[in-house]
N, C-alpha and C positions, 0 to 999 in steps of 0.2 A: 504494500500500500504506500502511496506517495505521502511524503511528510505533510504537505498542505492538506490532503484529504484527512489525515489523522488529526491535524490541528482543528479542522472544521468539525469533525466528529466529537472531539473533546469539548469544544465550545458548545456544540449542540446539546451534549449531555448535561453540561453545567446549566445552561439556560432552561432547558426543559425541566430540570430538577427544581430550579428556583421559581420559574414563572409558569410552567406548564407548557405542553405542546401547542395548544391552541392559541395561547396568549403570546407566544414567541414568534416574531416575524422573521422572514428571510433577511430583511435589512439589518435586524439586530444581530443575527448570526454572522452575517458578512462583516459588519462593523467590528464586532468582537474578534473576528478572525483576521482583521487587517486587510480585507479585500473589498472590492466593490460588489454591489448586488449582482451586477452582470457577471462578474468573475465567479460568483458562487455557482451559477448555472453551468459553468464550465466543468465543475467538479461533481455536482449533483443536479439531477433534472428537476427536483422539487423538494419541498420539505418532507414529504412522505418518503422520497428516495433517501434522504438523509436518515430518517428514522429507521428505514430498512438496514442501512449501513451500520447504524448504532446497534441494532439488535444482533446483526451478524457478528459485530465486534465483540459483543458480550458472549455469544456462543463460542467464539474463537478463544476468548480468555478462559472460559470454563473448561474447554477441551484441553487447553495448554496446562491449566492448573491440575486437571486430572492426571495428565501424563507426568507432571513433575512430582506430585505427591505419592505416586505409586511406582515410580521407576525402580526403586530398590526394595520393593515388597513382593513376595511370592504368594503369601497366603491370601486367597480370594476374599475372605471375610474382612481381613484388615484393609485390603484394597478398597472394598466398598465403603467401609467406615471412613477411610481417608478421603474418598471422593465426596461423600456426603458432607464431611466437615468443610471441604473446599467449596462445595456448592453453597452451603449456608453462609460461609464467610464472604463469598462473592456477593450474595444478595444483601447482606448486612452492610458491606462496604458501599454498595450503590443503592442503599435503601431509599434515599430521597427521590431519585429518578424513578425507580420502580413503583414506589407508592404514588407518585404524581401521575404516572401513566395509567396506573390501575384506577385511580380516582376519576381520571378524565375519560377512561375507557378508550384510550387512543390506539389500542391494539385489539383486533387488526383494523387497519384503515383502508386497505385495498387488497386485491386478490394476491399480489405478489407477497405482501407481508403475511397474509393468511396462509399461503402455500409454504413459506419458510417455517412458520410455526407448526404446520402439519408435519412437515418433514422432520423437524427436530423432535416432535413428540414421538414419531415412529422410531427414530433413532434411540430415544430414551427408553421406549418399550423394549427394544431389542437388547440394549445394553444391560438393563436391569435383569431381563430374563437370562441372559448369558451368565451374569454374575450369580444369579440364584442357583442355576444348575451347577456352576463351579463350586459353590459353597455347600450345597445340600446333596449333590450327587445326581446321577442320571435317573434314579428311581423317583425323583420328584418332578421329572419333566412333564408328566401328564397334568400336573397342577401348576406348572410354571407360569402360565398366563394369569391364572387367578392370583398367585402370590405376587406377581409383578404389579397387577392393578391394586392389590391391597397395599403393597409397599409404597407405590406412587401416591396413593391417597393419604397415607400417613405422612409422607414427606411434604406434600403440598399443604396439609393442614398445619403442620408445625412451621412451615415457611411463613404462613400468614401470621402466626404468633410472633415469630422473630421480626418480621417486617413492621408490624404495627405496635410492638411493645417497646417501652423505654427501658426495660430491664436488660442487664447483661446476662448472657447465658454461657455456661461452659459447654462448648460445642462438642467436645470429645465425650463428655458425660451424656449429652443429649443423644448423639448418634449411637453410642453403645446401648443406651436404654432402648432406643427404637429397635435396634437389631436383636436385643434380647427378647423383646415382645414378638418380633418376627419369628424367632426360634420357637417360641411357644405355639404360634399359629401353625408353623410347619410340622411340629411334633405331632399334632392331632389331626392334621388335614387329611391324612389317609383314611380317616373314619368316614369321610364323605366322598361323594363322587365329584369330579371336576365340574364346575359350572361352565367355565370357558373351555370346552372340549377342543381337541385338535381341529376338528372340522369347523367349529364356530370361529376359532382364532384365525384359521386360514381364510375364512369368508370375510372377516373383518379386514384382514390384510389385503385381500383382493379388492374390496371396496375402496380401501385407501389408495391402492395403486391406480385404480381407474378414475378416481375423483380429482377434479381440479387440475388435471394434466401435471402430475408430479414430474420432477426433473429426472431424466434418465440416469444421471449420476447417482441419485439417491436409490433408485431401483436397483442399479448394479451393485451398489454397496451392500444392500440388504440381501441380494441374491448371493453375493460372495460369502456372506456370513452363513447362510443356509447351506451352501455347498461345503464349507469347512466342517460343519457338523456331520455331514454324511461320510467324510473320510475317504472319498474316492479320488484317486489320482487322475483317473480318466475325466471326471467331472471338472477337476481343477484345471486341467489342460484345455478342456472345452471352453470353460469360462474365460480363460486368458485369451484364447483365439477370438471368442465372441466380443469381449471387451475391446480388444485391439481393432477389430473390424468396425464396431460401432463408433470408435473414436476417429475413424478416417473421415476426410472431407466428403467423400462419396462412398459410403458403405456398399458392399456388394451383397445384394439381397439373397442370392443363392447360398452364399457362405453363412449368412445369419440364419437362414432357414435350416441349413444342414447342422449347424451347431445346436439350434433349439431342439432338433429331433433327438439329440443325444440325451435330452432331459426326460424322454418318455420313460415311464416306469418309476418316476420319483414324484409322488403326490405332493410333497412339500414345495416342489418347484413349479407346480402347475400354474399358479397365479402369476408368477414372474414370466414364464414362457408365454402365457396368453397375452400379457401386457406388451412384451417386446414384439411379439408376432403382430398384434394389432397396430402397434406404433409404426411398424414398417410395412404394414399391409402385406404380410407374407403368409397369411393363413391359406 
């Protein structure tokens, strides 16, 4: 990212936090950034476009924080606790901006921002589910979607407490408490049948894939994660060829069609195969 773009993003975050999104004008952002209003539009098409860049910047910061706090940790439970601590810390650090945007209901403002949030939500689902299976073992996989939704609900509820409270909290104690509660849920969950069955979860995923024209990069990322779970070298090679072909300026449709045919017989890949096939009209 260019230095001037980053400067405008930082100014935008400060002004949105103090005045609100709606009350902040492009002229104010430009003046605070030391540029003309016309120059602002050389960097961002609109105020909404700046908000999109700010949100992406926050997601990038969170992703970087996750990588940094877990780089020397092998235990998956400890990884998840460290990630949750980093997430809570990030939201507390940027509390004023996030609270202001929440009060104004400034998110989402347009289809592009809405799509970004959809994609990040799906990435969050997949990340939590992966961590849950790593922590509790493959025997919990039939319940992995239910446990993911339960964990996300707990995390979001306490996020509200942290954002709107004036008290200081010990984030390590909080995250350990939450995961102890999750242990209790997982311990007894086998007494029930999964609510979000494999078929239901795949249906939800398919609906997401076909809604609002998600980015192909996000679909490929999720597809790669599913292929890794299957442990097939042939599928890994197929995916690499498919990804390389899709990345070309003029993808060869017969090659894409041929690679997709290799996914036959793998039900968990059906929604991805259907999406890519429809996207390139290769059915």
